[in-house]
C-alpha positions in Angstrom: 88.9 89.7 125.3 85.4 90.5 124.1 84.4 92.4 127.2 87.4 94.7 127.0 86.9 95.9 123.4 83.3 97.1 123.9 84.3 100.4 125.4 87.1 102.8 124.5 87.8 103.7 128.2 88.4 100.1 129.4 92.0 98.8 129.5 92.6 95.0 128.9 94.7 93.3 131.6 97.7 93.4 129.3 97.4 97.2 129.1 95.9 97.4 125.6 93.1 99.6 124.4 91.5 97.4 121.7 89.5 100.1 120.1 92.8 102.0 119.4 94.3 98.9 118.0 91.3 98.5 115.7 91.9 102.1 114.5 95.4 101.2 113.6 94.0 98.3 111.6 91.8 100.8 109.7 95.0 102.7 108.9 96.8 99.6 107.7 93.9 98.9 105.3 94.1 102.4 103.8 95.8 103.4 100.6 99.6 103.4 100.5 101.0 106.8 101.5 104.7 108.0 101.5 106.4 111.1 103.0 110.0 111.9 102.2 112.2 114.8 103.3 115.0 115.8 101.0 117.8 118.4 101.6 115.7 121.3 100.5 112.2 119.9 99.9 109.6 117.5 101.3 107.3 115.3 99.2 104.0 113.6 99.8 103.1 110.7 97.5 99.8 108.8 97.8 98.1 105.9 96.1 94.9 107.0 94.4 92.0 104.5 94.3 90.5 103.8 91.0 87.3 105.9 90.6 84.0 104.7 89.1 83.4 105.5 85.5 80.7 108.1 86.2 82.5 109.6 89.2 84.3 113.0 89.1 87.9 112.2 90.2 88.4 115.8 91.3 86.1 115.2 94.3 88.4 112.6 95.7 91.5 114.3 97.1 94.0 112.7 99.3 96.4 115.6 99.7 94.8 118.6 101.4 95.9 122.1 102.3 95.5 123.0 106.0 97.2 126.5 106.0 99.4 128.6 103.7 102.5 126.6 104.7 101.0 123.3 105.7 99.8 120.3 103.6 98.3 117.1 104.9 97.6 113.6 103.7 96.3 110.5 105.4 95.7 106.7 105.3 92.5 105.3 106.7 88.9 106.4 106.8 88.3 109.3 104.4 85.3 110.7 106.3 87.4 110.8 109.5 90.1 112.6 107.7 87.7 115.3 106.4 86.5 116.0 110.0 90.1 116.1 111.3 91.3 118.4 108.5 88.4 120.8 109.1 89.4 121.0 112.8 93.0 121.7 111.9 92.0 124.4 109.5 89.8 126.1 112.1 92.6 126.0 114.6 95.0 127.5 112.2 92.6 130.4 111.4 91.9 130.9 115.2 95.7 131.1 115.8 96.0 133.8 113.1 93.1 135.7 114.4 94.1 135.6 118.1 97.9 136.0 117.8 98.2 137.8 114.4 100.8 135.3 113.3 100.9 132.1 111.3 100.9 128.8 113.2 104.0 126.6 112.9 103.8 123.1 111.5 104.8 121.7 114.9 101.9 123.5 116.5 99.3 122.1 114.1 100.8 118.6 114.3 100.5 118.7 118.1 96.9 120.0 117.9 95.9 117.2 115.5 97.6 114.6 117.7 95.9 116.0 120.8 92.6 115.9 119.1 93.1 112.3 118.1 94.3 111.4 121.6 91.2 113.1 123.2 89.0 110.6 121.3 90.7 107.7 123.0 89.6 108.8 126.5 85.9 109.8 126.2 83.0 107.5 126.5 80.5 107.4 123.7 83.1 108.2 120.9 85.6 106.2 119.0 89.2 106.9 117.9 89.9 108.5 114.5 90.7 105.7 112.1 93.5 107.6 110.3 97.2 108.4 110.5 98.3 111.6 108.9 101.4 113.1 107.3 101.9 116.8 107.6 104.6 118.7 105.8 105.8 122.3 105.9 108.8 124.6 106.1 109.9 125.7 109.6 112.9 128.1 109.8 113.8 127.4 106.2 114.0 123.6 106.9 111.5 121.1 105.4 109.8 118.9 108.0 107.6 115.9 108.0 105.3 115.0 110.9 103.3 111.8 111.5 100.3 111.5 113.8 98.6 108.3 114.8 95.2 107.2 116.1 96.6 106.9 119.6 97.5 110.6 119.6 101.2 110.1 119.2 103.1 112.4 116.9 106.7 112.5 115.7 109.2 114.0 113.3 110.5 111.8 110.5 113.0 111.9 107.6 110.9 109.5 105.6 108.0 107.2 106.4 105.1 105.2 105.0 101.5 104.5 106.2 98.6 102.5 104.8 98.7 99.1 103.1 102.1 97.4 102.8 103.6 100.2 104.9 106.3 97.8 106.3 107.5 97.0 102.8 107.6 100.6 101.8 109.4 101.6 105.0 112.1 99.0 104.4 112.6 100.3 100.8 113.0 103.9 102.2 115.5 102.7 104.8 117.6 101.2 102.1 117.5 104.2 99.7 117.0 107.4 101.6 119.8 109.8 102.4 119.9 113.3 103.9 121.4 114.9 100.8 118.7 114.1 98.3 118.1 116.8 95.8 114.5 117.8 94.8 114.6 115.6 91.7 116.0 112.6 93.7 113.4 113.0 96.4 110.6 113.1 93.9 112.0 110.1 92.1 112.4 108.1 95.3 108.8 108.8 96.3 107.6 107.4 93.0 110.0 104.4 93.2 108.8 103.6 96.7 105.1 103.7 95.7 105.7 101.6 92.6 106.6 98.7 95.0 102.8 98.4 95.6 101.2 100.5 92.9 100.9 99.2 89.3 100.4 102.4 87.3 101.3 106.1 87.3 97.6 106.8 87.0 97.2 105.7 90.6 99.8 108.1 92.0 99.2 111.7 93.4 102.2 113.8 94.5 102.7 117.1 96.2 106.2 118.8 96.5 107.0 121.6 98.9 110.4 123.3 98.3 110.0 126.6 100.2 107.7 128.6 102.5 104.3 128.5 101.0 105.9 127.0 97.8 104.1 123.8 97.1 102.8 122.3 93.9 100.9 119.2 92.7 102.9 117.2 90.2 101.0 116.8 86.9 100.0 113.3 85.8 102.1 113.6 82.6 105.3 114.3 84.6 104.6 111.4 86.9 104.1 109.1 83.9 107.4 110.3 82.4 109.3 109.6 85.6 107.6 106.1 85.9 108.7 105.2 82.4 112.3 106.3 83.3 112.3 104.2 86.4 110.9 101.1 84.6 113.5 101.5 81.9 116.3 101.7 84.5 115.0 98.6 86.3 114.8 96.7 83.0 118.4 97.6 82.1 119.5 96.6 85.6 117.7 93.2 85.3 119.3 92.7 81.8 122.7 93.5 83.2 122.3 91.0 86.0 121.2 88.3 83.6 124.2 89.1 81.3 126.6 88.9 84.3 125.1 85.6 85.4 125.4 84.1 81.9 129.0 85.2 81.7 129.9 83.4 84.9 128.4 80.2 83.6 
């Protein structure tokens, strides 16, 4: 295997490109990230890493604006994400300048995916070690796109990337519905992240509920929702214990 993973342009006999697989491993070691589409909104929820005591936390942002109607977040290598976001922003501005119209979410998602894919075919480069979520409103409908290090991109109702993404995805599969209200979508995003995150201080959330209508949820509101969720879980656990005792 060793001779096949030294260059990005060499296929292994079983058809694998090992450098691309290693990029996926970088994504799986990134912070937990969740994207959920509700009936009239779309939510990004990310795990914030604990910052050093002397570090300014405002310099570490996981949810970034690409264009007036497009937000992006990622799991994986932060420096790679910065480069890819800058490329996406430049493409959005070039689109506006040349066509005098705003780019659609699908256009920017495809551009980001094509950029990631191009770095899997050139010698002397390596794949981007990130997967991204991109959200926006197209034709008054909220949409969530996912791009991968291989260059694939796809549309989702809900998904998770980063560490423990399989556990988070299974939780979403059990609890997501197409008729989620804005409040239910926000609550589900926090509930899902709490499967792997210990405190509300480590959660960052962006909600988009209309064209160019996005907002970052304040830490105080997140903490209040977390307390509500924890109380509901405690009450549910107590009810189960009471039912089990009654059966005995």
